[in-house]
Phi, psi and omega in degrees: 000340182298325178297323183263099175270328178221104188306318182296312179300327180290318176295327171304308185297317175300315183296318176298317178296324175292320176297320179291324178300311182291331181288323174294323180295313176303311176305319179291325179299321183284336182286118179299333177293328184246007184298323181263025179297129174267122176264183179313131182054041173063022175293144174259168178296324178298319175291320176299321178289324177303311180306310185283326182293325177299310179299316175305313178297313185282326188294314181256115184281168185297335177273010173086003176269157177263141176265101187289349180287346177279343182306311178304320180294317179299316180295315178302316182292314184287330177293319176301308182294322175300317188278323191251333183241029179298337179299340176294326185057055180278142181292139172068019178291332178283328175291323170297319175298311187298314183288317183289331181285323180291323174291320181293330173299338179267316187280311189304307182301331180286330173294332185249359176094146179267332178244171179294326183294310182297321179295319180293317182295316181292327178287334180275340183291000000 
């Protein structure tokens, strides 16, 4: 929780980092030298861009609020890309990882309940 002093500002930073990431991927796709880059398990830059563009679109709603249910997805995607696609050397991926992990550490337990009673109630729903 020390990383997150203001949750909305942290979401603003995460959103800006996602925008930067999608921009970097687009630039790579336009570069003839890296257009045919094969990523982990034969993923293409186009597919990687689709993943991130969807998260970018879905994370910040049209009214400017954040859909915090997307935080676990953001965390999963950046963790995957840091582990498996680090060879791309995209800027600020570790910062996005750090912030999304901090947010996920707060959001995920609340999705599944903090106590055994809450977990049972959520499981029965």
